[in-house]
C-alpha positions, 0 to 999 in steps of 0.5 A, spaced: 356 365 693 362 362 697 360 355 698 358 355 690 365 358 689 368 352 693 364 347 690 365 350 683 373 349 684 372 342 687 368 340 681 373 343 676 380 341 679 378 334 682 372 332 678 367 332 684 361 335 685 354 335 683 349 333 688 355 330 692 357 337 694 351 341 692 346 338 697 350 339 703 352 346 701 345 348 700 342 344 707 348 348 710 344 354 708 338 351 711 334 349 705 329 343 707 332 337 704 327 336 698 328 344 696 336 342 696 335 336 692 331 340 687 335 346 687 341 342 686 338 338 680 337 345 676 344 347 678 347 340 676 343 341 669 346 348 668 353 346 669 353 340 665 350 343 659 356 349 660 361 343 661 358 339 655 358 345 650 366 346 653 368 339 651 364 339 645 369 339 639 375 338 643 375 331 646 372 325 643 365 323 646 363 316 647 356 317 644 354 310 645 356 310 653 353 316 654 346 314 651 347 307 655 348 311 661 342 316 660 337 310 658 339 306 665 338 313 669 332 315 667 328 309 670 332 310 676 330 318 676 323 316 675 322 311 681 326 316 685 321 322 684 315 317 685 318 314 692 321 321 694 313 322 696 314 317 701 320 318 705 320 323 711 325 329 711 329 326 717 330 319 714 332 322 707 337 327 711 340 321 715 340 316 709 344 321 705 349 323 711 350 315 711 351 315 704 356 321 704 360 318 709 361 311 706 363 315 699 368 319 703 371 313 706 371 309 700 375 315 696 380 315 702 381 308 702 382 308 694 387 314 695 390 313 702 396 308 699 398 312 693 397 319 697 402 316 703 407 313 697 407 320 694 408 324 701 414 319 703 418 321 696 418 328 698 
């Protein structure tokens, strides 16, 4: 519950979350990677539906962009679900860990300059 609260706060405040944070949180709770991914997808779907409903009618939604991105992700999802059967659990964990480190380094790289500039003004 506490991990869910932390993920929810980060998602709400910074716009990060989804599988990026939920899967590691579930793996820390000792769920197998496959179950963590499936559980994460159910959580993301629920969160997305609630968030979408909350924004609907309050902000402009680019329906064309949404349709294009959705259409682009569907073949990737289908391929990933199929290929998942052939990837060992330990390899999946390692690849996901490397991916998280790369994304974290990229985010740090993109934000370090502005963050340091802000701190120097204080």
